[in-house]
N, C-alpha and C positions, 0 to 999 in steps of 0.2 A: 570511267565515269557512266553512271547509269542513265537511262532514258527517263523522261518524265510523262505524266499523263494526269489530265484533269481527273481521270477516274481514279487511278492509284492514289493521287495526293489528295483527293476528298476523303478516301479511305483513311489515309494516316492522319488527316486533320481531325478525325474523331478522337484519336488517341493523344494528339498533341494540343489542339486548341480546345477540343470537342467542338480545341481552338482550331498541312498537308503538304608485115607489115602486111602489115598488108602485104600480099605478094604483089611485087613491082608490076608484074605483067598484067594483072587483073585491075589495079587500082590506080596506076600512075595517072590516068587522064583525069579521073575523078578527084584525086587529091590536089593535082595542079590547079584546076579550076577553082577549088574550094579556097585555095590560099590566097587567091587574087581578090583585093578589095573591091566590092561592087561599085559600079559607077553611080548608083543612086545615094542621094545624101543621107547620111546616118540620121535615125530618128533623135529628137532633141534629147539629151541627157544619156545617150548611148554611144559606144564606139565598137568599132569591128575588131574581132579576135580571128586572126587568121587560122585557116584550117592546119592541123599539125599532127605529126605522129610523136608520142612522148610515153615516158614511164608512168602509168598511174599507180598509186599506192605508195607505201612506205619504202624510202631508200634506205639501203644497207647501213648508211653512217647515221641513221636517225636513232638515237638513243631513247627517245620517247615513244617510239613505234608500237602500236598495240597489235595483237594477233588478227583483228578484223581488218587491218590495213595491209596485210600480207597474203600472198606474195605480190610484189610489184610486177606489174605486167604491162606490155606495150600495146597502146591503142591508137586509134587514129580518129580525129573528129573533123568534120567539116567546119567551114567557117561560119560565124555567127555573130550577131550584135549582142552587147549585154550592158545593163545599166552601169554607168559610171560609179555610183553609189548605190547604198541600199535604199528602198523605196522609202521616202520621208513621211513624216506627219502630214505636211503640205499636200504632197501627191495623193496620199490615201484619203485625206478629207476631200479632196477634189471628186475623188471616185465614189466616196460614201455620199457626198451631198448630191451628186447627180443621179445615184441609183437608189438613194434612201436605204443602203445596205447595213444590216445589223449583223455584227461579228458574232461569233460562237461564245466569245466571253461576255457578251450582252444579252445572251439568250437564256430563257428559263431552262434549267436542267431537266432532262428526261431520265428519270432513274431506270425505266425499263430498257431503254436503248443502252444506258451506261453499264448496267450490270452484265450485259452479253458479252463484254470484253473483260470481265473481272473474273477472278476464280470462283469456281461453284461454292454455293453456300456463304458467299459474302453477304454480310449484314448491311442493311440499308442505314446509312447515317441520318441522324436526326434532320428534320426539314430545315431546321435553322442553319445547317451546314450546306444543304442542297439549294444554294443561292447562286445567281450568276456571279462569277469572278473569274480570277486566274491566279497563276503562281507569281509570287514576288519573292526577291532575295531578302532574307532577314538580316538587316544591317546592324542588329543588336546582339549578335552572337558574342558571348564572352569566352565560351570555352568549349572545346569539342572533344568528346570521350571516344568516340569511334568515327574515322574518317569514312567509313563505308556506309554510315547512316546520314544520307543527305537530307533526311527530313529535319535535321538540327538546324540547317541554314535556309530552308525553303518553307513558305508558309502560303496557305490558300488564303487570298485575300478576296472577300467579298467586295464587289464593286470596281474591282481592277479591270480596266480593258484598255484599248488603245487611246481612248480619250482620257483616261484617268490611270496613268501607268502604275502608280503607287496606291491606288484605292480611291474610293469616291471623292475623298477630299483633295486629291491632286488634280492637275490638269497639263495640258501641253501648251498653254498660252506661252508664247515667246520661244517655242521649241520647234518651229517649222521646219528647220533643217536637221532635226535629230531623226533617226531612223524609226519607223513606226514599230511598235511592239505588241505583244499580246495577240499575235497573228496566227491564227490555226492554219492547217493545210487548205480547208475549205475557204477561208478568207482570201488566201494568197491566189488560189485558183479563180475565184471570183473577180479579183482585181485584173489579173491576167486576161481573163475573157473580155472585160470590158476595154482594156487597153490594147487588144490583139497582140498579146504577148503569151509567153509561157514560162515555166519554171526551169532553169538549167537543169541538165542531167549532171550526175556527179562528175562524169568524165569532162563534160563542157566546163563545169565550174573549176576543176583542177587545170585544165588547159588555159582558162583565163587567168586564174591565179599565178600560174608559171610565167605569163607573159613572155618576154624574150629569153627568159632564162632556160636552161636545160635540165631537167631532174633536180631541181633545187628543193630543199626542205621547206624554206620559207619562202613568201612572196617576194622577199628583197634578195634571197640568196641561201647562203648557208652558215652565216654568221650569227649564232645566238645571242652574242654579246650586245647586239644592237637592237634587241626585241623592244626595249622600252621607248626608243625614239622612232619606231616603226609601227607600232600596234597598241591599242588601248587594252592592256591586260592588268591582271592583279599582281601588285608588288607587296611585299611583306609577308604576313603569315595567313594563310588562307585557312578558314574563312572569317578569322576574328579580326585582323588588322590590315587595312589597306593603305599603303604609303603612296599616294598619287604622285609618283616620280615622273610619271609620263604626261602629267598635267590634269588628269581627270581621276576622281576616286571611283566614279561609276560610269554610266553610259556617257558617251560624248557626242557632239553634232558630227555630222558626215564631214569628211575631208579635214579632219583635225590632225590626220597624220600624212605622211608622204604617200603618194600614189606608187603604184608598182611600175614596172618598167614599160607597160603600155597605157598607164594613165588611169587605172582603177583604184578606187579608194576602199579602205577598210575590208579587204578580202582576208585579214587576219585580225582577230580581235573585235571589240566593241559589241556586235550582236551576231548571234549565230545566224546562218542563212539557210532556209529550207530548199531542198531540190525535189525533183520529180521522181528520184529513185527509191524503190522500197528498201528499207533497212533490213540486211540479213547478215548476221555475223559470220556466216559460213561462205558468203557468196565468192570471194576470191578464190577459195580454196576448191570451188566447184566448177569454175569457168574453164573451158578448153583454151588454154594459152598456145597451143600448138596451131591454132588457126588464126589467121588475121582478125581482128577485132576492131570492126568499124562502127563508129556512133553508137557505142554501148548504152543501153538504157536500164541497166541494172538488173537485179534479181527479179524472178516472176513471182516470189513469194516472200513475205515478211517473215523474219525470225529474230527475236531478241531473246537470249536466255533469262534475262532479268524480267521480262515481260512477255511470256509467250502466249497471252491471252489476246493481245492487241496487236493492230496492225500500225506499223511505224513507217515513217519515211526518214531519209538521211538529211541531216542538216550539216553543213561545213562551215569552217572559219573560225570557230571558238568565239568567245565573247569577253567582255570586261572582267568576267570571274575566272578567267583561266589562269592558272599558276602551275609552275613546272613541278610543284609538290603534289599536284592533285591530277588534273586532267591534261594539261600541257597541249590543248588542242588549237593553238595558234599556228600549227603547222598545216601544209597544203593537204597533205594524206589523211589528217585527222577526220574523224567523222563521229556521229552520234546518232541514234535513233530517236525520234519524237512521234508520240502517239498523234493520229490524224486530228483529234480533237483538241489537241493541247496547245496552249500558249503561255508565253511567260514574259517578264520583263528584260530577258536578254535574248529574245529570238525575234528576227524579222525576216526579210527576203528581198532578192533583187530579181529582175526578169531578163528574159532573152527574146530575141526576135531573128527572123532569117529573111534574106530577100524574098522568098516564096511567100512568107506570111505578109510581108509589105505589099507585095504585089496583089495580094487579094484584098486590100482595103478599097 
């Protein structure tokens, strides 16, 4: 699957809408201390993930694994707290009301800033297109000619934002416990700063998703046949027909599916979750796996073959749109890149904290 950007989707909207281990001797003490749950009370809505050493990346038995997920390599992460669910509409509204924060999707588009991350000589779209909005899934796709052309099922929707997830005419009334969506990196970071949290690294996210499992493909283990009962994903024929066998046709409220082995919900499916790591398709092939890897923070430079002009971060977990015929990103190792200014109706986030961060409050 390719990544999405407000910038490149605005451009394609011109055409479509005009309608877009550590070595034991050196690390044993630190690792042992980090696996012990702190004596302090966990923050509300969070739980403790024990420090662990595990295999990050695609497992050999994963038939859906993509090159960017390989090779799998051993990493160690210290213990941390993580949100039990994705940040919800209610939680984000509390933040927005307290700070008067305006999300990226609600702001006027700056063409001069936008074109700096687009191919040279890109023509400016008409001003009628350059209006605040976000990406939404086109629920009325009747036929798809080329599965590589994602423009067929994505639309740039003027007026779409976290308060109006399907456009200006929609609302989040009665959806307090749904994950907040249409959140760009800047928005997630602003929330984190206000809440004294941070985004998880990709390694932390995978450690949390594994739970008490060891090197599992899915958050519940390795059995692909029970996907529908464990995650909100696409069933049927993507992207033209979704059979809601799992109970939901599109996005669902948090905690609608079973938690993983340590009590985390929706680490697979429902909405993608942005992390703090830069997306680099070559990163796993460039790291030195002969040395212990402790608390990795990802690549130092972003690189996406499909979007070489823009900076992207990794998002994890897949969404309600994931299907095994297309992206199959309901796996722990799966990842996609998302441009820093981009949001959509299938991307949200969750946060982490540490004892050190809590002690500073």
